[in-house]
N, C-alpha and C positions, 0 to 999 in steps of 0.2 A: 504494500500500500504506500503510495507516494503522498507526501505532504506538499502544500503549496510552495514551501521554501526549498524543496529538493526536487531535482530532476534526475531520474534514473538514466545513466548513460551506459551501463554495462551490467550484466548479470543474467542468470538463468531464469527466463520467464516461466519455465515449467516447474520451478522449485515450489514444493508444497509444504515443506517443513518450516519455512520462515527463517532459517538460519543459513541459507546459501549465500556465499559472498556476492555482494552487489556494490557497484560504484555509483555515487551520486554527485551532481554538481549543485552546490548551494546557491542561493540567490545572490550571494556576494562573490561567486566564482570559485570558491574553494572546492576541493575534492574531498569527499567523505567515503570511507570504505566501511561497509557493515557486513557482518556475517559471522560464521562459525569461527571461534577462536580455537587455535590449536591447544589441546590440553597438554601442557608441558609443566611438570612440577618444578623444572629448573628456572622458569620465568616468574617474575613477580605478578601480582594481581593488579598492577597499575602501569600506565604508560609513563615514560619519563624521557627527558632529554639529558644527555651527558655532554658537557662542554669541557674540552681540553682535558678530559680524563680526571677532572678534579671538582667540577661543579655539577650538581644534580638538581633538576627541576622536575617536580611531579606534575603531570597534567591532570586536571580535574574536569569531570564530565557529569552531565545530567544522565538520568536513566535512558533517555532517547539517543544518547551519543553526542549531544551538543557539547562542545568544549565551553566551560564556563570560567576557567581560570587556570592559573599556574601557581605552584607553591615551591619556593626554594627549600630544599631539604638541608636542614642544619646538621652538620656532623654526619654525613652519610658514610656508610661502610663501603668505601670505594671498591674494595675487592669484589663485593657482591654485584655492584652495578657494572663493573668491567666484565665479570663472568656472564651476567645477564645479557649484556650487549653482544658478547661473543656468541652466546647460545642463540640469540635472535638472528645474527648474521648467518649462522650455520643452517638455519631453517628458511632464510630469505629466498625469494624467487625474483628473478629479474623482472622489472615491470613489463617489458615487451612480451615475455613468456606468459606472465599472468594475464595480460590484456588479450592475447591470442587464445587463451583458454587451454 
């Protein structure tokens, strides 16, 4: 189901489970990806940015996936964030490969 603020630009129209990956363009032109998350106990339960391998910013979202803010992580355990970054890269898919399905 699309909202007026989102335009679906890629995804499986035959998906009935509601958790198939889909790509949307927001009214502001940003890209949003929604879908089934990989169940991986080595990754945290939140999204984050890691700057210069020393500064961590946690991304904050509403239930509908809308980003509502960012939070500087005071005194992060950097080894964890570096490991999580590396684990995510191991599972990453090149955008062109993802886009082609």
